[in-house]
N, C-alpha and C positions, 0 to 999 in steps of 0.2 A: 652224342655220336649217332643215336637212333634217329633224331630229328634231321640231322644233316643227310643221312642215307635216304630217308624218306623223301626229302625235298629233291635230292639229286635224282632219285628214281622218277619222281613226278615230272621233272623237266626233261629227262631222257625220254619218257613216254610222249611228252608233248611234241618233241622234235620229230617224232615219227609220223605226225599227222600230215596229210597231203596238203599242198599249197594250191589253192584254187579260190577259196573264199575266206574272208576274215573270220577268225574264230578266237574268242577269248575264253580261257579256262582258268579256274582257281582250284585250290585243294578241296577235295570232296569233304563235305561235312556230314553230320555236325561235328565240330571240334570242341572237345571238353578240356578245360583248363581250370586251375585253382587260382583264387585271388592271391595277388602278390607274386605270381610266377610269370615268366616271359612267354611270348608266343611269336611265331614267324609264320606268315601266310603267303604262299607263293602265287604269282599270277603270270600267265604267258599268253602271247598273241601270235597267231600264225595266219598264213594266207593273205597277208596284207601287201599293199603296194606303197611306194613312197620310200622315205629314208629308212635305213636299217635300224636306226635307234628310234624306238617308239616311246611316247609319253604315256604315263599311267596316272589315273586319278582314283583315290580310295574314298569311299563313302560308307556310311552305316545307316541302317534303319532300326531304330531302337524299339523295344517292345512297347514303350509308352505311346509311340506314334509310328506304327509300322508302315505308314504310307509316306512319311516325310523324310526326305533325304537330308542327312547331316554330313557335310563335307569334312574330311579328315586331313588329307595331305595329297600333294600333287608333285610330280617331277617337272612340271611345266610352269606352274604359277605359284610363287611363294605366298601370295595372298589368298590361296584357295581355302585355307583352313577356316572353319567357323570358330567363334569366340570360345566355345567350350573345349576345343582341342588345340587352339593356337598356342597357349603356354606350354603344353606338353610337346608340341612339335618344335617350338623354339628351343626348348631345353634338351632336345634330342632324345626324350623319353619315347617318342613315336617318330620313326623315320623310315624312309624307303631305301633299300639297298638294291642297286642295279647289278644283276648277275650277268646278263647279256643284254644286247641291244633290244631284244624282244621279251625279256623276262626280268621280273623284279621280285623282291621279298618285302612285305610289310612287317616291320618289327615293332612290337609293343614290349618295352623292357619290364614293366611291372603292371600286371593286369589289375583293374579295379572292377568292382561289382557292376558299375554302370556301363562297362564295356561290352556287356552281353547284347547281342543283336545280330542282324543279317548284314554281312559285309559285302560290298559290291566293288569290283575292280572294273574300271571303265578306261578304254583307250580312245582318244580323239581320232577322228577320221582323217587319214592321209591318202585315201584311195580316190580314184577318179569319180566313183559313184559308191553309194551305200550298197554293200553286198556282203551279207553274213551277219555275225553277231559282234557287238562292240563292247559288251560287258558280260560279267558272270558274277554269281553270288554264292556265298557259303555262310553257314550259321556257326556262331561262336557261342556256347552255353557256359544255370542259376545256382558256379558253386563256390563256397567259402569254407576253408578248413579251420576248425577250432580245436586246438590241442587241449589235452587235459592239464590240470594245474601242475602236475609233477613233470610234465614233458614240455612246458612252455619254452624254457631256455633252449633245450635240445632241438625243438621244432624250429625256433628262430635261427639256430646255427646250421640247420639243414641236416642234422643227424637223424631226425625222424621225419618221414615223408609218407603221404598217401596219394597215390596216382590212380586215375580212372582210365582203365584200359579199353572200355567199351561202354555200351549202354548199361550193362548190369555187372561189370567186372571191375573190381578195385584191388589195389595192391598196397600193403603196408611194408615200408622199408625202415629198418633200424640199424644205424651204423654206430661203431664204437660202443659195443655192448658193455653194460655195467652189471655188477652183481645184483643190483636192484631190479634189473629187467627179468630176472628169473621168476617163473610162474606159469599160469595157464592163460592162453590167448584165444579169443574167439571174435567173430564178426557178427554184428547185429544190424539187420536191414529193416527199414520201415517204409511202408507204401502210403502215399498220399494221393488224393484226387482233388481236382479243382472244380468248384461249383460254378454255375453261370455267373454268380456275382463276384467271380474272381477270387474267392476265398478258398484256402486249402483245408481239407478235412482228412484226418488220420483214419486209415482203414485197418491196417494190420502190421505186425512186425514178426520177424523170425531170426533165430540165431543159428550160426553154424556149429559144428562140433568143436569142442575145445582141444587145443593143442598145447602140450606141456613143453615149456622152454626151460632148459637147465644151462647155467653159465659155469663153465669150468675156468678157474683162475689160471692165467698163463704165468708160469714160474720159470725164470731163467737164473742160472747160477751167478753169483757175484762174490767179490772179495773186498776187504776193507783195508785201507791204508791210513796212517796217522802222520801228519807233517808238523814239525816243530824244530826250532834250533835247540841244540843240546846244552848250550851255556847261556845264561842270562845275568845281567847286572842287577844287583839288588835295587828295588824300587822301580824297575822298568817293567813295562807290560809284557805278558806272556800269552800267546794265543796258540792253542792246539786245534788243528782242523782234521776232522774225520771224513775221508772221502770214500764213496762207494763206487767201485769199478765193476761194470757189467750190469746185470739185472735187466728187467724189461723196461718198456716205455712208460713213464710217469708212474713209478711204483709207489706204494704206500709203505713208508719206512718209519721205524722208531729207533732212537739211539740211546745208548747208555755210556756214561763215563766212569772209569775206574782209576783210583789213585792208590798205588801200593797194594793192588788186589782187592780193594774195597770200593763198592759202587758209591759214587758221590752225587751223581745227577742222572736224571732220566727224562726223556721227552718222547711222548707217544706220537703216532701218525697224525693226530689232530692238533699237535702243538702244545699239549698240556705238559707242564714241567713238574718234576718232583725232585727236590734237592734235600740232601741230608741236613741235619740240624746246623752244624758249623757253617757249611757252605750256603745254606739258606740265609743265615744272618749276614754273611759277607755280601751276598747278592742284594739284600735289602739296603745295605750301606753303599752300594755302588762300586764295590771292590771286585765283583765277579759277575760274569754274564754267560749264560748258556743260550745259544740261539741256533737257528737253522739257516744256513747261507744259501741253500738251493734245494732242489729235489733230492740230490744225492750228497749233500755236504752238511755236517754238523760242526759247531764251533764251541770251544770252551776257552774263555778269555779271563785272565787274571790281570788286573790293571796295575798292580804294584806287587812284584814278586818278592817274597821274603824267604828266610831260611826254612820256614815250615812248609814251603811249596816244593822243596827239593825232593825228588823221588822218581817213581816209575808210573807212567800214564799209559792207558790203553782205552780203546772204545769198542763197543759191540753194537752191531746194527742188525735189526730183524725186519724181514718183509712180511707184512700182515694184510689181511682183508677183514672188512667188517661183516659180521654175520647178521642174520635177520633179527637177532635179539639185541643188536647194537654193540656187542663186544667185539674185540679185535682177535682174529685168529692168526697165529704165527705160521707162516709158510716155510720160512727158512731163516737161519741166524748165523752171522759170521762175526769174528773178532779180529781186531788189528794186532799187529806186533806191538811189543812194549816199546815205549819211548822214554829215555832217561833224561832228566833235567837237572843241571848243576848250576850253581851261582859262580860268576866270575870273581877272581881275586884281583884286588887293586894292584896297579903297577905304576912305575915312575912315568910322569907326564911331562910334556913340553907345552909351553904357553907362548902364543904369538899375539902381540898387541899392535893394531894398525888402525888407520882411519878408513872410513868407508870408501872415500873417493881417492885413496892413496896419496892425498896431499896433506902435508902437515901445517900449511898456512891457509887461513881462511879470513874473509873480510868480516868486519864488524857487522853483527846482525845476521850473518850467515849461519847455517846449521852446521854443527860439529858432531860427528858420529864416530865413536870409538868402538872397535870390535876386539873382544878378548876371546881367543879360541884355544881350548885345551885339547891336547892329543891323548892318545891311549884308548883303552877300552871304556865302553860306556858305563857310567856310574853316577850316582847323585853327587852333584858338586855345588859349592857356594862360591860367591865372589865378593870382594871388597874393592871399591874404587877410592883412590887417593889423588889429591892435587897439590902440587908444590908451586905456588905462584912465582912469577919472575922476581928476581932480587930477594927471594926468601929461601930459607932452608928448612923451615918447619912445615911438614905436610898437613893438609887439611882433609878431614874425612868427608867424602862426597856422598857415597851411598853404598848399600850392600844388599845382596839377595841371598837368603839362606837356602839350604837344601829343601826346606819345606815351602819355598816360594815367597816367604815374608820379606817385604822390602823395608829398609831403614834408610833415612836421609840424614845427612849431617846438619849441624846447627845452622850454618849459613844457607845451605841449599834447600832446607826445609822451611825457610822463612816465607811469610805470605808474599813478599815482593818477588821472590824467586819461584813461587809455586807455579807449576805448569811449564816452566822453562826447562826442566830436566826430566828426562824419561829413562826408565830402566826397562830392558827387555831381555828375553831369552830366546834366541833364534832357534836353537836346538839344545840337546842335552849338554853340548860342549862349548857352545858359542854364546857369549854374553854381550850385551850392547848397552853403551852409555850414550845418550843423545842430549845435547844442549841445543834446544831449538832456535835460540837467538843469542849469539855470543856477544860478549862485551870485551873491552880491552883487558879487563881484569881476569878474563878466562885464559889468558896466555900463561904458559909455564909447562911443567912436567906432570904427566899423568901416569899413575901406577895402577896395574891390575893384579890382584892377588887371588888366585884360585885355590880353594881348599876342598879336601875329600875326607869324609869321616869313615873310619874303618872300625869293625867290631873287635878286631883282635889287637889293636894298638891303643895306647893310652891317650894319644892326642892326634888331632887331624894332621894330614899331610897337606902342604901348601907349596905353590909355585908362583913366582912374581915376574912381571915384565913391565918396562917403562917406555914412554914415548914423549917427545917434546912437541908442543903445539904453539903456533904464533897466531894471534888475532890482530889483523891490520886495521888501522883507522880509516873510516869512510871520508872524514872531513879533509884529509890530507891531499886528496887528488880530485876533488869535485870542482868542475867548471861548467858554466852554462853559456851557450852561445845562441843569439837570436839572429835569424836569417830571414830575408825576404827576397822574392824573385825580382821585385822592382821597388824603388823608393817612391815612385809616383804611380798612383792608380787612377785610372779614368773613372768618372762618375758612373755608377750602376755596374761597374765591373766587380770582380771578386778580389778581395785583399787576402793574400796568402802569406802567413807567417809560420815559421818553424822554430820551436824551442828545442835545442839539441843539448843533451847532457854528455859532457866529455869527462870520462873518468877511467882510471886503470881497471876498474871493476865493471866495465861495460858489458862483459859477458855474464855478469851476475844479475839475476832477476830479483831486484829488491823493490818493495813498494815505494812509489813516488807520489808526492802531492805537487801539482803544477798550478800556479796562480798566474793568470794573465792580468796585467795592470795597464791602465791607460791614463795618459795625462793630456787633457784637451789643450788647444791653443790658448795661451794667455793665463793658464793655471800653473801653479807651482807645486801642486799636489798630485800624486799618482793615486788613482782610484781603482778598486778591484773590479775587473770586468767579469771574470769567471774563474772559479776554483774547482779543480777536479781532485778530490782527496784520494789518498792511497787505498781507501776501501770502495772507491767508485762513486762516491756521493758528489753531485754537481751542485755548486753553490754560486748563484748569481749575485753580483754586486747591486746595491741600490742605486748607483749612479748610472745615468744613461740607459734606462731600461729598454730602449728601442733595440739594443744589441741582441736581446733574447730572440727576437723574431727572425733574425737573419744570420745568426752566428752558429757555426758548427765546429766542434772541437773533437779531434781524434787523438788517441794516445797509444803508443807502443811502449816497449820496455824503456828506452832512453830517448824518446822523441815525442813531442806534442805539436800538433798542427792546429792552427787557428785560421778558420776560413770565415770571412765576413762578406756575405753576398750583398749585391746591390749597394756598393759603397756610396756613402753620402758625404757631403762637405763637412758635416759635423763629426765624421770619423777621422778627420785630419788631426794629427797630434803625435805624441810620442808613446811608443809601446815598449814594454819589457816583460819578462817572465821570471818568476821565482820558483825554485825547485827545492823541495824538502825530501830528504831520503830517510826512510824508516827501515826498521829491521823486519824480517819476515813474520815474526810473531806479533807484530803490532796490531794486526787485525783482531787478535784474541785478547791481548793484554792492554790495549789502549795506551801503549807506551809512547812517549814523545819522539819527535824526529831525532835522528842521529847526526845529520849533517844538512846544511842548506847553503844555497848560493843564488845570486841574482845576476841576470844577464845585463849586458850593456844596453842603454836606451837606444831605440831605433825610431827615427822620425819618419812618418809616412804622410805624404800629401795626396789628397784626393782632388783631382782636377777635372774640369769639364772635358768631355771628348771633343775631338776636332770635328767641326762640321764639314760635311761633304756636299752641302747644298749648292746647286748651280741652277740658275733660271735663265731661260732664253731671253737675251737682251736685244734681239733684233726688233726694229721698228717697222710698222706697216700702216697702211691706210685702207679703211673699209668705207665704201660708198654704197649706201642703201637707200631704198625708196622710202618716202614718208609713210608713216603708219605701218611699216613692216616690222618684223621681229628680227633680231640679230644676236649673234653670240661673239663674245670677245674671249680669246683663249689665253690661259696662263700655263705655259709649258715648263715643266721641271725637267732639267737634263739629268741631274743626279741628286741623290739625297742619302742621308744616313739612315741606318736601320737599327732596330732595337726597340727599347721602350720609349719611342719618340713619336710625336704627333706634329702636324703642320698647322699653322695659322695662316689664313689667306685674307688679305685686306685689299679691297679694290678702291682706287682713287680716280677722281674725275676733275678735269680742268676745263671749264666752259670756254668755248671759242670766242665768246664776245665779252668775257669778263676778265680783267687783268687781276686775278686773285690767286691766292695760294691753292694748293691742291685740296679738293673737298673729298672727305671720306664717304664713299657710297655705303659700303657695308663691310662687315668683318665676320669671318667664321673662325672662331678661336680654336685652340687646341682641344677643347672639349666638344667641338662641332656645334657650338652655340652661335647662332647668327645674330649680330647686332648691327643696326643701321646707324649711319652718321646723323649728326644734328640736322643737316640740311635735307636729309632723305628720310625723315622720321614720320612723314605724313602718310595716311593710308594710300593716297594715290601714288606716291613715290615707292612705297613698299611693294605695291602691285606691279610696278614697272620693272624693278630690278630684282633678279634672283640669282643665286649662286648654286652651282652643281659640281659635285665631285665625280668626274667621268672615270678616272682611274687614279692610281697612286701618283701618276706623273702628269695628270691633266685636270685642270679646273676651268670652268667656263662661267662667264657672267652673261646671263640672259637679259636682254633689254627688249621689252614688249612695246609695240606701238610707238616706234621711234618718231619723235617730233623734233621741231627746230631747236628747242632748247637742250636737246640731248647731244647736239653736235659739240665736239671738243676732243680732248685727248684723254685716254684711259691708260692706266697701268696697274699692275698688281704687285703687292709686296708679300713675300713668302718668308715665314719665320719657322725655324725648327725649335721645338720645345721638348725638353727631357723631363719625365716624371720621376722624381726621386722617391725613395722608400718612405719618406715621411709625408708624402702626399703633396709636396710643393713642386711647382713647375719651374724649370730653369731654362732660360733662352740660350740656345747654342749659337745661333747665327741667323742672319737674314739676308735676302737678296731681292732686288727689284727687277721687274721685267722691263723689256723695251716698251716704247710708247705705241699705242694703237690710236690713230686719228680716225674719228667717226665723222663722215660727211653725208649730207643728204643730196640725192640726185636733184638737179634743177627741175622745178615743176612749172615754170613759166610765170608764176605769180611773184610780184615784187612789191615791196613796201618801203617807203622812204620817209625818214623823220628829219625835221629841220636840224641842221648842223650849226646853227648860229650860236656863238659863244655867249654865255649868260653869266651874270653875277647877281647875287641877291644879298641885300643887307637887311638885317633884322635886329630888333632890339630885344634884349633879354626879357623874358616873361611876356612877350607878345606873340601873336600868331603870324605865320608866314606861309605863303603858297608858292610852290614851285611847279612850273608847267613845262610840258613837252608837247610838240604839235606835229601832225602829219602834214606833208607838203600837199597832199590831195586827199579828198574824202574817201577815195578807194571804191571798191566794188560794193554795190548795195547789198549783195548776197553774202557778204563777208561779215564776220564778227571779229572783235579785236580784244586782246588782253594786254595788260601792261604790268611790268615788274619794275619796281623802284629799288635802286641800289644806293649805297652810301659807303664812302671810304674816308674815315677820319684819320687824323694824324696819328702815326705810330699804331695803326690798327689795320687789320686786313679788311677786304671788301666784304660787305654783308648785304643780304637781301632783306629789305625792310617790309615790303608788302607786295602782294600779287593780286591784282584785280583780274579775275578769270573771265574768259569769254562769255560765260553764263551769268556774270554779275556777282559771283561769290568772291569774298575777300579772304585771302590767306596771308597771315602775318608770319614774318620770319621768326619772331619771338613773341610769346604771349604778352610780355610786358609792353609791347609797342601798340597794343590795341587802343589805349586811351589817347596817347599824344599824337597819333597818326590817323589821317583820313585820306582815302584815295577815291577819286571819282572822275567821271568823264563829263566835262563841262559843255562840250560841243562835239559834233561828229569828228572833228580833227584835233581836239584839245584834251589832254589828260592832266589832271591836277593832283599834286601831293601836298596836303595841308598839314602843317606841324603846329600843334597847340602849345602856347606858352613855352617857347623854345628856351633852352638853357645854353650856357656857354659851350658845353661839350657837344652840342648838336652841330657846331660848325664843321664844315668839311666839304667834300666833293660829292654831288648827287648826279645821277643820270637814270634814264629809263630805257626799257627795252620793250617795244610794242611788237606783238605777234599777230598775224592775220590767220583766221580760222575759216574753213569752208567745209561744206558737207562733202563726204567722200564715200563713193561706192553705193551699193544697194542697201547697205545697212544704215544709211542716213546718219553717219557718225561724223562729228566735227573733228577735222584734222588740221594741225598746224602746218600752214603752207609756206610761210616766210616770216622773217622778223628783221628788225633793224634797231640799232641803238642810237640814242641822242648824243649830242655833244655834252661834255662834262659841264656841270653847273656848280659854281663855287658859291657857297653860303657862308657869309660872315655874320657873326653875332656880336653886337655891341652891348656893353654893360649898360643897364638902365640907371637913372638918377637915384642916388641912395635916399631912402625915406628914414624917418626917425626910428621906426622899429628896426629897419635894416642897419642903421648906424649902431644901434644898441647891440644888435646881434653880431656886428662885425668887430666890436671892441670887447676883447675878452676880459680885461680888468673891470670895465664898467658892468659887464654882464655878471661877473662874480660879485661885485659890490651890491647890485640890485637884488641878487639872489640871497646874499647873506645878511643884508641890512635888516629886513623884517625879522629875521630870526634873532638877531642880536637885540633889537628893540623889544621883542617879546620876552627875552630872557631878563632884560633890565626891568621891564614892567613887572614881571613875576617876582623878581627880587625885592622891588619896592613894596609890592603888596605884602610880601612875607614880613618885611621889616615893620610896616605899619601894623600888621596884625600882631606882631610880637610886642610892639610898644603899647598898643591898646590893651592887650592882655596883661601887661606888666602894671599899667596904671590902675587897672581894675583890681588887681591883686593888692596893690599898695593901699588903695582906698578902703578896701575891705578890712585890711589889717589895722588901719588907723581907727576905724569905727569900733572894732573889737577891743582895742587897747583903751579907748575912751570909756567904754562901758565898764571895763574891769577897774579902771581908776575911780569911777564914781562909787562903786561898791566898796572899794577898799577905804575910801575916805569916811564913810558913815560908820563903819565898824571901828575904825581907829579912834574916833572921838569918845566912844563909849569906854574904851579901854583906858584912855587917859584920865577920865574922871574917876574911875575906880581906883587908879593908882593915887590920885590926889587925896582921896578920902582916907586911904590907908595911911598915907604920910601924915595927914592931919591927926588921925587917931594916935599915931605913934608920938607926935609932938605933945599931945595932951597928956 
């Protein structure tokens, strides 16, 4: 408030200045501020001319460079700020507030030490001439507050401040006094002097007289209340709350709890607890808790009330302060009234058994939740669930929850196959929940809930029973699948849209589905998997026709699946169908098989080519041009199809002097590749003809240096081609343009060739010469070229050879170079010589002679005129057959002569082998005979000796 009054007085004083000359004034300095504090510096201008709203520019001269201006902020130019101040100006930490049209305030939200300096306020001139002062300066001063370690937090919160009121006057302010502030306060001042080298030297220091500060605690009267219910059920939690009403702001309180007049727990102002032995043990076991809920609230909570907790409770609260020795001094103490706590007695209860969604019929796989709710006063309860299946009378134990929270499962429901499919819960003390997460047909039947309560005064538990009938409906019974398409025929490159719709009585039930799209190509008897989206979201592509992956999109909702095949191709033609498998909700966690399945009817889809919209101008025209000039022939497209389509342009030419089929000049295919025809493949012809795409609807054929042989009829053929997704081109349609006849303007030069009908007879394998002659020798300054043509039976006309005016020979086909020779035998005669003619050389021959003359200043030879000869018929007679030719003409004789040497060679080889074998055999027999003879001689000598010995023996025996 003091700053605002000071600034207002400053501006009030400034408005009293006389108006006569411009004068700029700012707040008188020096201005003292502390680091981190804000500052506002006012600036006013009077005695000015021009608009009532003046602009202001603030700059500073820092102590480090007292002569250098540093621009801070301007009301006129947003780019006025220098780099060191620009971020603070952009973040509005430094800004200019306009008070009036001629007065502003410079605001710095948080001063920094580097902000010390001489500040200048400047007003740009709006007067007719410079008269008066246009800027004013003030000093902003080197200081930073450093709090002591015990006062750092309170200084940051603004509770402790030090303000400089003048050059030698300071003020210390302390708000929200605390007992620790009590003591003696004094101020110590130190004097420093700055040497020429800009270093500071301490001179002296002095202290003021000490002032004693005493803190009196503020005490306000208060009273204490205790809140709690009078009756509690056994085993339920009990919470007693002690509330302090009155007292001062943020008092320091300590509380004590009493049970039947005996202190059981105490908590001082610092939060330190002191519990008696029995309650300390219960607190360590988590059965009891003493806490502070707020500055004026204490809590005693018993989590499970028993008979031993019945009695009288009260609390006592004392307001304290901490002394200098660290102990707590009690200022005042109050007690609450007594609170009596009793246990509730059990009473008769009612039990309600219902389903969660209030429906007793569910679909197979759907969740079934039963709620069993007991009435009456709160008390520990237990529950037992029973199930009587359909067509049975014996109940089955499902599960139970005891009063202690222990869960038991029946033999069937606790099996591993059923594990996780049943859940037991306790919504509150009186409501129990049985949840079957994925039902089956066998879960139909009667369910029974039995609630029991244990009492201390009775011999057995009290129990109450309720029953409910539940029906589980089969999914298989009502499942149907329909396959739908927007159209049975799809144009090529368009999108094929198929929808698989599940029709069932349970369409409002969100069950997991697996959808499989299948495809049967044309000519196949087997359906192949296209794509499969499982009930857990997994996408599985089939191995067949992998190209579907690049252009297929599948979306799925609860009971609908859409198949989009973009850029349909011909290979997508075939039969489609979808298969749906229904799972229960718990299948994502149990991996259980599907509960029901169905297949849609097959749907045949045909992918056809789109209809061509190509139309080409078919009107005919005549173009007459000068010799050696350039001309363009247009191909106009009236309409065409759009999409992934390209055009192919083919230009054809029919010479005026040749009765032949159309010759292809060049072709620009759908890939914009230009190819020349066979007759226009020479470099000279390529240089003459060019194609240009002027627009999507106009193509031009450029013909350079038109000459006589370029005369004739031209037309273009346009084809539309469609690029399919597999990269192949398909032709949609084609159109031909009208004929454009190209003529040369008469030049006055004429040439005539003899038109005498000629026939030539030649013998096969002999040479023949064909001649054509000029009727006159012509102009001596002219040159002549000749082109020879031939038309054979069942064949089109063809150019054989071209003798150019410069003497160069150009053959229609490279293979004609050897059998043909063309030359000029005299000034008027041209000869075509055929070497070793064959029977197929028979036909009609003619020549076309062109006259060439120098044209223009470029001394270029130009075709002036041309003429054709009469047709010459060449007949080829077969030659007399020779012996070799006769042999070659008889196939059996030729085969005999070829196979006879081979047969003779085989026979000779066999004879040699037989001779060799016989010789070898004779040699072997001779060797064996000699060997036997030698053995026989040896055997004879030995045998004589043996015989004699025997005779001697016999003789001895006789004697």
